[in-house]
PDB file of N, CA, C and O in Angstrom:
ATOM      1  N   MET A   1       0.846  -1.183   0.000  1.00  0.00           N
ATOM      2  CA  MET A   1       0.000   0.000   0.000  1.00  0.00           C
ATOM      3  C   MET A   1       0.883   1.235   0.000  1.00  0.00           C
ATOM      4  O   MET A   1       1.772   1.379   0.840  1.00  0.00           O
ATOM      5  N   LYS A   2       0.631   2.122  -0.948  1.00  0.00           N
ATOM      6  CA  LYS A   2       1.420   3.344  -1.071  1.00  0.00           C
ATOM      7  C   LYS A   2       0.889   4.410  -0.116  1.00  0.00           C
ATOM      8  O   LYS A   2      -0.315   4.660  -0.057  1.00  0.00           O
ATOM      9  N   LYS A   3       1.789   5.026   0.622  1.00  0.00           N
ATOM     10  CA  LYS A   3       1.398   6.124   1.500  1.00  0.00           C
ATOM     11  C   LYS A   3       1.360   7.410   0.679  1.00  0.00           C
ATOM     12  O   LYS A   3       2.310   7.733  -0.033  1.00  0.00           O
ATOM     13  N   ILE A   4       0.261   8.129   0.787  1.00  0.00           N
ATOM     14  CA  ILE A   4       0.101   9.382   0.049  1.00  0.00           C
ATOM     15  C   ILE A   4       0.026  10.521   1.058  1.00  0.00           C
ATOM     16  O   ILE A   4      -0.765  10.489   2.002  1.00  0.00           O
ATOM     17  N   LEU A   5       0.847  11.502   0.843  1.00  0.00           N
ATOM     18  CA  LEU A   5       0.835  12.664   1.714  1.00  0.00           C
ATOM     19  C   LEU A   5      -0.363  13.552   1.398  1.00  0.00           C
ATOM     20  O   LEU A   5      -0.825  13.613   0.259  1.00  0.00           O
ATOM     21  N   ILE A   6      -0.848  14.225   2.407  1.00  0.00           N
ATOM     22  CA  ILE A   6      -1.978  15.138   2.239  1.00  0.00           C
ATOM     23  C   ILE A   6      -1.672  16.180   1.158  1.00  0.00           C
ATOM     24  O   ILE A   6      -2.542  16.513   0.354  1.00  0.00           O
ATOM     25  N   LEU A   7      -0.445  16.690   1.137  1.00  0.00           N
ATOM     26  CA  LEU A   7      -0.092  17.702   0.147  1.00  0.00           C
ATOM     27  C   LEU A   7      -0.164  17.142  -1.267  1.00  0.00           C
ATOM     28  O   LEU A   7      -0.533  17.861  -2.196  1.00  0.00           O
ATOM     29  N   GLU A   8       0.181  15.874  -1.444  1.00  0.00           N
ATOM     30  CA  GLU A   8       0.083  15.246  -2.761  1.00  0.00           C
ATOM     31  C   GLU A   8      -1.380  15.172  -3.195  1.00  0.00           C
ATOM     32  O   GLU A   8      -1.699  15.421  -4.358  1.00  0.00           O
ATOM     33  N   LEU A   9      -2.257  14.834  -2.273  1.00  0.00           N
ATOM     34  CA  LEU A   9      -3.686  14.791  -2.587  1.00  0.00           C
ATOM     35  C   LEU A   9      -4.210  16.184  -2.932  1.00  0.00           C
ATOM     36  O   LEU A   9      -5.005  16.343  -3.857  1.00  0.00           O
ATOM     37  N   ALA A  10      -3.766  17.172  -2.194  1.00  0.00           N
ATOM     38  CA  ALA A  10      -4.205  18.547  -2.445  1.00  0.00           C
ATOM     39  C   ALA A  10      -3.815  18.982  -3.852  1.00  0.00           C
ATOM     40  O   ALA A  10      -4.602  19.623  -4.548  1.00  0.00           O
ATOM     41  N   GLU A  11      -2.602  18.634  -4.269  1.00  0.00           N
ATOM     42  CA  GLU A  11      -2.167  18.989  -5.618  1.00  0.00           C
ATOM     43  C   GLU A  11      -2.928  18.195  -6.666  1.00  0.00           C
ATOM     44  O   GLU A  11      -3.342  18.751  -7.683  1.00  0.00           O
ATOM     45  N   LYS A  12      -3.116  16.905  -6.433  1.00  0.00           N
ATOM     46  CA  LYS A  12      -3.795  16.045  -7.402  1.00  0.00           C
ATOM     47  C   LYS A  12      -5.227  16.508  -7.649  1.00  0.00           C
ATOM     48  O   LYS A  12      -5.675  16.554  -8.795  1.00  0.00           O
ATOM     49  N   TYR A  13      -5.940  16.849  -6.590  1.00  0.00           N
ATOM     50  CA  TYR A  13      -7.338  17.241  -6.712  1.00  0.00           C
ATOM     51  C   TYR A  13      -7.545  18.749  -6.665  1.00  0.00           C
ATOM     52  O   TYR A  13      -8.674  19.224  -6.547  1.00  0.00           O
ATOM     53  N   GLN A  14      -6.455  19.494  -6.757  1.00  0.00           N
ATOM     54  CA  GLN A  14      -6.468  20.957  -6.752  1.00  0.00           C
ATOM     55  C   GLN A  14      -7.223  21.515  -5.549  1.00  0.00           C
ATOM     56  O   GLN A  14      -8.035  22.432  -5.675  1.00  0.00           O
ATOM     57  N   ILE A  15      -6.938  20.944  -4.386  1.00  0.00           N
ATOM     58  CA  ILE A  15      -7.538  21.402  -3.136  1.00  0.00           C
ATOM     59  C   ILE A  15      -6.667  22.521  -2.574  1.00  0.00           C
ATOM     60  O   ILE A  15      -5.444  22.396  -2.512  1.00  0.00           O
ATOM     61  N   SER A  16      -7.293  23.585  -2.176  1.00  0.00           N
ATOM     62  CA  SER A  16      -6.565  24.717  -1.623  1.00  0.00           C
ATOM     63  C   SER A  16      -6.042  24.389  -0.231  1.00  0.00           C
ATOM     64  O   SER A  16      -6.686  23.667   0.530  1.00  0.00           O
ATOM     65  N   ARG A  17      -4.880  24.918   0.093  1.00  0.00           N
ATOM     66  CA  ARG A  17      -4.335  24.777   1.442  1.00  0.00           C
ATOM     67  C   ARG A  17      -4.631  26.027   2.257  1.00  0.00           C
ATOM     68  O   ARG A  17      -4.044  26.236   3.318  1.00  0.00           O
ATOM     69  N   GLN A  18      -5.523  26.841   1.769  1.00  0.00           N
ATOM     70  CA  GLN A  18      -5.890  28.085   2.430  1.00  0.00           C
ATOM     71  C   GLN A  18      -6.997  27.823   3.456  1.00  0.00           C
ATOM     72  O   GLN A  18      -7.955  27.101   3.180  1.00  0.00           O
ATOM     73  N   ALA A  19      -6.854  28.407   4.615  1.00  0.00           N
ATOM     74  CA  ALA A  19      -7.895  28.296   5.636  1.00  0.00           C
ATOM     75  C   ALA A  19      -9.046  29.231   5.292  1.00  0.00           C
ATOM     76  O   ALA A  19      -8.837  30.304   4.725  1.00  0.00           O
ATOM     77  N   ILE A  20     -10.248  28.825   5.635  1.00  0.00           N
ATOM     78  CA  ILE A  20     -11.420  29.661   5.403  1.00  0.00           C
ATOM     79  C   ILE A  20     -12.052  29.964   6.755  1.00  0.00           C
ATOM     80  O   ILE A  20     -12.376  29.055   7.519  1.00  0.00           O
ATOM     81  N   LEU A  21     -12.221  31.245   7.040  1.00  0.00           N
ATOM     82  CA  LEU A  21     -12.896  31.654   8.272  1.00  0.00           C
ATOM     83  C   LEU A  21     -14.393  31.497   8.052  1.00  0.00           C
ATOM     84  O   LEU A  21     -14.896  31.794   6.969  1.00  0.00           O
ATOM     85  N   ASN A  22     -15.107  31.033   9.072  1.00  0.00           N
ATOM     86  CA  ASN A  22     -16.536  30.793   8.959  1.00  0.00           C
ATOM     87  C   ASN A  22     -17.248  31.522  10.087  1.00  0.00           C
ATOM     88  O   ASN A  22     -16.922  31.349  11.262  1.00  0.00           O
ATOM     89  N   PHE A  23     -18.231  32.343   9.711  1.00  0.00           N
ATOM     90  CA  PHE A  23     -19.004  33.078  10.704  1.00  0.00           C
ATOM     91  C   PHE A  23     -20.484  32.785  10.526  1.00  0.00           C
ATOM     92  O   PHE A  23     -20.998  32.813   9.407  1.00  0.00           O
ATOM     93  N   GLY A  24     -21.169  32.505  11.624  1.00  0.00           N
ATOM     94  CA  GLY A  24     -22.612  32.286  11.603  1.00  0.00           C
ATOM     95  C   GLY A  24     -23.335  33.543  12.043  1.00  0.00           C
ATOM     96  O   GLY A  24     -22.964  34.177  13.031  1.00  0.00           O
ATOM     97  N   ILE A  25     -24.366  33.896  11.300  1.00  0.00           N
ATOM     98  CA  ILE A  25     -25.150  35.081  11.630  1.00  0.00           C
ATOM     99  C   ILE A  25     -26.630  34.709  11.647  1.00  0.00           C
ATOM    100  O   ILE A  25     -27.000  33.618  11.214  1.00  0.00           O
ATOM    101  N   GLU A  26     -27.472  35.603  12.139  1.00  0.00           N
ATOM    102  CA  GLU A  26     -28.899  35.289  12.266  1.00  0.00           C
ATOM    103  C   GLU A  26     -29.658  35.381  10.948  1.00  0.00           C
ATOM    104  O   GLU A  26     -30.496  34.525  10.662  1.00  0.00           O
ATOM    105  N   ASP A  27     -29.379  36.409  10.134  1.00  0.00           N
ATOM    106  CA  ASP A  27     -30.139  36.641   8.901  1.00  0.00           C
ATOM    107  C   ASP A  27     -29.190  36.709   7.707  1.00  0.00           C
ATOM    108  O   ASP A  27     -28.584  37.746   7.441  1.00  0.00           O
ATOM    109  N   LEU A  28     -29.072  35.609   7.003  1.00  0.00           N
ATOM    110  CA  LEU A  28     -28.128  35.514   5.883  1.00  0.00           C
ATOM    111  C   LEU A  28     -28.508  36.483   4.768  1.00  0.00           C
ATOM    112  O   LEU A  28     -27.630  37.114   4.180  1.00  0.00           O
ATOM    113  N   ASN A  29     -29.779  36.611   4.472  1.00  0.00           N
ATOM    114  CA  ASN A  29     -30.229  37.503   3.406  1.00  0.00           C
ATOM    115  C   ASN A  29     -29.804  38.953   3.672  1.00  0.00           C
ATOM    116  O   ASN A  29     -29.244  39.613   2.796  1.00  0.00           O
ATOM    117  N   ALA A  30     -30.074  39.437   4.882  1.00  0.00           N
ATOM    118  CA  ALA A  30     -29.754  40.822   5.233  1.00  0.00           C
ATOM    119  C   ALA A  30     -28.251  41.064   5.201  1.00  0.00           C
ATOM    120  O   ALA A  30     -27.803  42.112   4.735  1.00  0.00           O
ATOM    121  N   GLU A  31     -27.473  40.111   5.687  1.00  0.00           N
ATOM    122  CA  GLU A  31     -26.012  40.270   5.707  1.00  0.00           C
ATOM    123  C   GLU A  31     -25.449  40.258   4.292  1.00  0.00           C
ATOM    124  O   GLU A  31     -24.514  40.999   3.988  1.00  0.00           O
ATOM    125  N   TYR A  32     -26.008  39.427   3.432  1.00  0.00           N
ATOM    126  CA  TYR A  32     -25.574  39.366   2.036  1.00  0.00           C
ATOM    127  C   TYR A  32     -25.789  40.726   1.367  1.00  0.00           C
ATOM    128  O   TYR A  32     -24.891  41.243   0.704  1.00  0.00           O
ATOM    129  N   ILE A  33     -26.965  41.294   1.541  1.00  0.00           N
ATOM    130  CA  ILE A  33     -27.273  42.599   0.952  1.00  0.00           C
ATOM    131  C   ILE A  33     -26.355  43.677   1.525  1.00  0.00           C
ATOM    132  O   ILE A  33     -25.841  44.514   0.783  1.00  0.00           O
ATOM    133  N   ARG A  34     -26.151  43.657   2.840  1.00  0.00           N
ATOM    134  CA  ARG A  34     -25.293  44.657   3.504  1.00  0.00           C
ATOM    135  C   ARG A  34     -23.871  44.619   2.963  1.00  0.00           C
ATOM    136  O   ARG A  34     -23.302  45.662   2.640  1.00  0.00           O
ATOM    137  N   LEU A  35     -23.288  43.414   2.861  1.00  0.00           N
ATOM    138  CA  LEU A  35     -21.905  43.296   2.395  1.00  0.00           C
ATOM    139  C   LEU A  35     -21.774  43.628   0.912  1.00  0.00           C
ATOM    140  O   LEU A  35     -20.762  44.198   0.504  1.00  0.00           O
ATOM    141  N   LYS A  36     -22.764  43.288   0.102  1.00  0.00           N
ATOM    142  CA  LYS A  36     -22.733  43.653  -1.323  1.00  0.00           C
ATOM    143  C   LYS A  36     -22.721  45.179  -1.471  1.00  0.00           C
ATOM    144  O   LYS A  36     -21.993  45.719  -2.303  1.00  0.00           O
ATOM    145  N   LYS A  37     -23.525  45.865  -0.664  1.00  0.00           N
ATOM    146  CA  LYS A  37     -23.594  47.331  -0.736  1.00  0.00           C
ATOM    147  C   LYS A  37     -22.281  47.987  -0.303  1.00  0.00           C
ATOM    148  O   LYS A  37     -21.924  49.048  -0.816  1.00  0.00           O
ATOM    149  N   LEU A  38     -21.559  47.365   0.637  1.00  0.00           N
ATOM    150  CA  LEU A  38     -20.292  47.919   1.106  1.00  0.00           C
ATOM    151  C   LEU A  38     -19.201  47.846   0.044  1.00  0.00           C
ATOM    152  O   LEU A  38     -18.249  48.626   0.066  1.00  0.00           O
ATOM    153  N   ASN A  39     -19.348  46.896  -0.895  1.00  0.00           N
ATOM    154  CA  ASN A  39     -18.392  46.743  -1.993  1.00  0.00           C
ATOM    155  C   ASN A  39     -16.940  46.643  -1.496  1.00  0.00           C
ATOM    156  O   ASN A  39     -16.055  47.343  -1.988  1.00  0.00           O
ATOM    157  N   ILE A  40     -16.716  45.762  -0.513  1.00  0.00           N
ATOM    158  CA  ILE A  40     -15.383  45.639   0.080  1.00  0.00           C
ATOM    159  C   ILE A  40     -14.586  44.451  -0.444  1.00  0.00           C
ATOM    160  O   ILE A  40     -13.434  44.264  -0.054  1.00  0.00           O
ATOM    161  N   GLY A  41     -15.172  43.658  -1.309  1.00  0.00           N
ATOM    162  CA  GLY A  41     -14.464  42.505  -1.871  1.00  0.00           C
ATOM    163  C   GLY A  41     -15.406  41.665  -2.704  1.00  0.00           C
ATOM    164  O   GLY A  41     -16.607  41.928  -2.767  1.00  0.00           O
ATOM    165  N   LYS A  42     -14.841  40.644  -3.347  1.00  0.00           N
ATOM    166  CA  LYS A  42     -15.655  39.739  -4.155  1.00  0.00           C
ATOM    167  C   LYS A  42     -16.634  38.981  -3.259  1.00  0.00           C
ATOM    168  O   LYS A  42     -16.248  38.444  -2.221  1.00  0.00           O
ATOM    169  N   VAL A  43     -17.885  38.944  -3.664  1.00  0.00           N
ATOM    170  CA  VAL A  43     -18.914  38.232  -2.906  1.00  0.00           C
ATOM    171  C   VAL A  43     -19.550  37.206  -3.838  1.00  0.00           C
ATOM    172  O   VAL A  43     -20.002  37.547  -4.931  1.00  0.00           O
ATOM    173  N   SER A  44     -19.584  35.948  -3.401  1.00  0.00           N
ATOM    174  CA  SER A  44     -20.220  34.899  -4.201  1.00  0.00           C
ATOM    175  C   SER A  44     -21.729  35.021  -4.101  1.00  0.00           C
ATOM    176  O   SER A  44     -22.247  35.796  -3.297  1.00  0.00           O
ATOM    177  N   GLU A  45     -22.419  34.264  -4.908  1.00  0.00           N
ATOM    178  CA  GLU A  45     -23.863  34.141  -4.757  1.00  0.00           C
ATOM    179  C   GLU A  45     -24.131  33.336  -3.482  1.00  0.00           C
ATOM    180  O   GLU A  45     -23.217  32.710  -2.946  1.00  0.00           O
ATOM    181  N   ILE A  46     -25.354  33.346  -2.999  1.00  0.00           N
ATOM    182  CA  ILE A  46     -25.701  32.493  -1.861  1.00  0.00           C
ATOM    183  C   ILE A  46     -25.771  31.064  -2.376  1.00  0.00           C
ATOM    184  O   ILE A  46     -26.476  30.774  -3.343  1.00  0.00           O
ATOM    185  N   LEU A  47     -25.036  30.181  -1.723  1.00  0.00           N
ATOM    186  CA  LEU A  47     -24.914  28.791  -2.145  1.00  0.00           C
ATOM    187  C   LEU A  47     -25.654  27.871  -1.177  1.00  0.00           C
ATOM    188  O   LEU A  47     -25.881  28.222  -0.019  1.00  0.00           O
ATOM    189  N   TYR A  48     -26.021  26.702  -1.663  1.00  0.00           N
ATOM    190  CA  TYR A  48     -26.789  25.744  -0.884  1.00  0.00           C
ATOM    191  C   TYR A  48     -26.101  24.385  -0.923  1.00  0.00           C
ATOM    192  O   TYR A  48     -25.733  23.897  -1.991  1.00  0.00           O
ATOM    193  N   VAL A  49     -25.932  23.780   0.246  1.00  0.00           N
ATOM    194  CA  VAL A  49     -25.386  22.435   0.357  1.00  0.00           C
ATOM    195  C   VAL A  49     -26.374  21.620   1.180  1.00  0.00           C
ATOM    196  O   VAL A  49     -26.833  22.073   2.228  1.00  0.00           O
ATOM    197  N   ASN A  50     -26.702  20.425   0.713  1.00  0.00           N
ATOM    198  CA  ASN A  50     -27.640  19.586   1.458  1.00  0.00           C
ATOM    199  C   ASN A  50     -27.021  18.207   1.621  1.00  0.00           C
ATOM    200  O   ASN A  50     -27.358  17.275   0.891  1.00  0.00           O
ATOM    201  N   ILE A  51     -26.123  18.084   2.572  1.00  0.00           N
ATOM    202  CA  ILE A  51     -25.509  16.793   2.847  1.00  0.00           C
ATOM    203  C   ILE A  51     -26.199  16.159   4.048  1.00  0.00           C
ATOM    204  O   ILE A  51     -26.752  15.063   3.951  1.00  0.00           O
ATOM    205  N   LYS A  52     -26.164  16.846   5.160  1.00  0.00           N
ATOM    206  CA  LYS A  52     -26.824  16.344   6.367  1.00  0.00           C
ATOM    207  C   LYS A  52     -28.104  17.131   6.641  1.00  0.00           C
ATOM    208  O   LYS A  52     -29.123  16.570   7.045  1.00  0.00           O
ATOM    209  N   MET A  53     -28.028  18.424   6.415  1.00  0.00           N
ATOM    210  CA  MET A  53     -29.164  19.309   6.614  1.00  0.00           C
ATOM    211  C   MET A  53     -28.976  20.493   5.677  1.00  0.00           C
ATOM    212  O   MET A  53     -27.853  20.737   5.235  1.00  0.00           O
ATOM    213  N   PRO A  54     -30.010  21.222   5.363  1.00  0.00           N
ATOM    214  CA  PRO A  54     -29.817  22.382   4.487  1.00  0.00           C
ATOM    215  C   PRO A  54     -28.818  23.365   5.091  1.00  0.00           C
ATOM    216  O   PRO A  54     -28.891  23.703   6.272  1.00  0.00           O
ATOM    217  N   TYR A  55     -27.891  23.811   4.263  1.00  0.00           N
ATOM    218  CA  TYR A  55     -26.828  24.708   4.704  1.00  0.00           C
ATOM    219  C   TYR A  55     -26.664  25.775   3.635  1.00  0.00           C
ATOM    220  O   TYR A  55     -26.268  25.474   2.509  1.00  0.00           O
ATOM    221  N   TYR A  56     -26.963  27.004   3.978  1.00  0.00           N
ATOM    222  CA  TYR A  56     -26.837  28.123   3.058  1.00  0.00           C
ATOM    223  C   TYR A  56     -25.648  28.979   3.499  1.00  0.00           C
ATOM    224  O   TYR A  56     -25.415  29.172   4.692  1.00  0.00           O
ATOM    225  N   TYR A  57     -24.905  29.484   2.521  1.00  0.00           N
ATOM    226  CA  TYR A  57     -23.754  30.319   2.839  1.00  0.00           C
ATOM    227  C   TYR A  57     -23.345  31.128   1.619  1.00  0.00           C
ATOM    228  O   TYR A  57     -23.781  30.859   0.499  1.00  0.00           O
ATOM    229  N   PHE A  58     -22.502  32.121   1.855  1.00  0.00           N
ATOM    230  CA  PHE A  58     -21.820  32.807   0.759  1.00  0.00           C
ATOM    231  C   PHE A  58     -20.412  33.121   1.234  1.00  0.00           C
ATOM    232  O   PHE A  58     -20.128  33.150   2.431  1.00  0.00           O
ATOM    233  N   ASN A  59     -19.547  33.354   0.271  1.00  0.00           N
ATOM    234  CA  ASN A  59     -18.157  33.681   0.571  1.00  0.00           C
ATOM    235  C   ASN A  59     -17.873  35.115   0.181  1.00  0.00           C
ATOM    236  O   ASN A  59     -18.428  35.634  -0.788  1.00  0.00           O
ATOM    237  N   ILE A  60     -17.007  35.742   0.944  1.00  0.00           N
ATOM    238  CA  ILE A  60     -16.504  37.066   0.595  1.00  0.00           C
ATOM    239  C   ILE A  60     -14.981  36.999   0.718  1.00  0.00           C
ATOM    240  O   ILE A  60     -14.443  36.327   1.597  1.00  0.00           O
ATOM    241  N   GLU A  61     -14.315  37.696  -0.164  1.00  0.00           N
ATOM    242  CA  GLU A  61     -12.851  37.709  -0.149  1.00  0.00           C
ATOM    243  C   GLU A  61     -12.392  39.068   0.354  1.00  0.00           C
ATOM    244  O   GLU A  61     -12.824  40.102  -0.155  1.00  0.00           O
ATOM    245  N   ASP A  62     -11.512  39.066   1.360  1.00  0.00           N
ATOM    246  CA  ASP A  62     -11.027  40.334   1.889  1.00  0.00           C
ATOM    247  C   ASP A  62      -9.901  40.868   0.993  1.00  0.00           C
ATOM    248  O   ASP A  62      -9.458  40.166   0.085  1.00  0.00           O
ATOM    249  N   PRO A  63      -9.434  42.094   1.235  1.00  0.00           N
ATOM    250  CA  PRO A  63      -8.401  42.688   0.377  1.00  0.00           C
ATOM    251  C   PRO A  63      -7.095  41.884   0.306  1.00  0.00           C
ATOM    252  O   PRO A  63      -6.337  42.032  -0.653  1.00  0.00           O
ATOM    253  N   ASP A  64      -6.826  41.043   1.300  1.00  0.00           N
ATOM    254  CA  ASP A  64      -5.613  40.222   1.284  1.00  0.00           C
ATOM    255  C   ASP A  64      -5.830  38.877   0.597  1.00  0.00           C
ATOM    256  O   ASP A  64      -4.904  38.070   0.518  1.00  0.00           O
ATOM    257  N   GLY A  65      -7.037  38.626   0.099  1.00  0.00           N
ATOM    258  CA  GLY A  65      -7.316  37.374  -0.594  1.00  0.00           C
ATOM    259  C   GLY A  65      -7.820  36.257   0.301  1.00  0.00           C
ATOM    260  O   GLY A  65      -8.004  35.132  -0.165  1.00  0.00           O
ATOM    261  N   ASN A  66      -8.048  36.543   1.576  1.00  0.00           N
ATOM    262  CA  ASN A  66      -8.581  35.541   2.489  1.00  0.00           C
ATOM    263  C   ASN A  66     -10.069  35.336   2.240  1.00  0.00           C
ATOM    264  O   ASN A  66     -10.806  36.297   2.019  1.00  0.00           O
ATOM    265  N   VAL A  67     -10.509  34.081   2.275  1.00  0.00           N
ATOM    266  CA  VAL A  67     -11.921  33.774   2.050  1.00  0.00           C
ATOM    267  C   VAL A  67     -12.631  33.693   3.398  1.00  0.00           C
ATOM    268  O   VAL A  67     -12.167  33.031   4.326  1.00  0.00           O
ATOM    269  N   ILE A  68     -13.760  34.378   3.481  1.00  0.00           N
ATOM    270  CA  ILE A  68     -14.578  34.361   4.688  1.00  0.00           C
ATOM    271  C   ILE A  68     -15.941  33.796   4.297  1.00  0.00           C
ATOM    272  O   ILE A  68     -16.593  34.295   3.380  1.00  0.00           O
ATOM    273  N   GLU A  69     -16.358  32.752   5.005  1.00  0.00           N
ATOM    274  CA  GLU A  69     -17.645  32.120   4.740  1.00  0.00           C
ATOM    275  C   GLU A  69     -18.656  32.630   5.753  1.00  0.00           C
ATOM    276  O   GLU A  69     -18.421  32.594   6.961  1.00  0.00           O
ATOM    277  N   ILE A  70     -19.780  33.102   5.243  1.00  0.00           N
ATOM    278  CA  ILE A  70     -20.849  33.597   6.098  1.00  0.00           C
ATOM    279  C   ILE A  70     -22.035  32.640   5.952  1.00  0.00           C
ATOM    280  O   ILE A  70     -22.471  32.360   4.836  1.00  0.00           O
ATOM    281  N   THR A  71     -22.547  32.149   7.055  1.00  0.00           N
ATOM    282  CA  THR A  71     -23.672  31.226   7.020  1.00  0.00           C
ATOM    283  C   THR A  71     -24.719  31.660   8.041  1.00  0.00           C
ATOM    284  O   THR A  71     -24.410  32.388   8.984  1.00  0.00           O
ATOM    285  N   GLY A  72     -25.925  31.221   7.854  1.00  0.00           N
ATOM    286  CA  GLY A  72     -26.983  31.568   8.794  1.00  0.00           C
ATOM    287  C   GLY A  72     -28.347  31.199   8.240  1.00  0.00           C
ATOM    288  O   GLY A  72     -28.459  30.520   7.220  1.00  0.00           O
ATOM    289  N   ARG A  73     -29.374  31.655   8.926  1.00  0.00           N
ATOM    290  CA  ARG A  73     -30.755  31.357   8.516  1.00  0.00           C
ATOM    291  C   ARG A  73     -31.032  32.076   7.202  1.00  0.00           C
ATOM    292  O   ARG A  73     -30.782  33.274   7.061  1.00  0.00           O
ATOM    293  N   TYR A  74     -31.549  31.320   6.252  1.00  0.00           N
ATOM    294  CA  TYR A  74     -31.825  31.852   4.911  1.00  0.00           C
ATOM    295  C   TYR A  74     -33.299  31.733   4.600  1.00  0.00           C
ATOM    296  O   TYR A  74     -33.919  30.698   4.845  1.00  0.00           O
ATOM    297  N   HIS A  75     -33.855  32.803   4.057  1.00  0.00           N
ATOM    298  CA  HIS A  75     -35.259  32.808   3.665  1.00  0.00           C
ATOM    299  C   HIS A  75     -35.325  32.948   2.159  1.00  0.00           C
ATOM    300  O   HIS A  75     -34.824  33.924   1.600  1.00  0.00           O
ATOM    301  N   ILE A  76     -35.940  31.980   1.497  1.00  0.00           N
ATOM    302  CA  ILE A  76     -36.064  32.038   0.045  1.00  0.00           C
ATOM    303  C   ILE A  76     -36.960  33.201  -0.311  1.00  0.00           C
ATOM    304  O   ILE A  76     -38.082  33.319   0.182  1.00  0.00           O
ATOM    305  N   VAL A  77     -36.444  34.065  -1.182  1.00  0.00           N
ATOM    306  CA  VAL A  77     -37.167  35.271  -1.558  1.00  0.00           C
ATOM    307  C   VAL A  77     -37.826  35.099  -2.910  1.00  0.00           C
ATOM    308  O   VAL A  77     -38.485  36.017  -3.398  1.00  0.00           O
TER     309      VAL A  77
END
């Protein structure tokens, strides 16, 4: 059995070695609108993941290129 280093897997599957900060807030919709209006960095669309339970989030990139994930209660508009 060949031992594979985590870094080798990251390169093979193009996985980032960058840490992502994650913040939970009460109203995802309101925070998304607020941050878009501030125009302080790239903001993704609101994304949905349903692995264990519905999970809504969006990412924003700060001026240094760090990714910040914002998650919280989402109301379909």
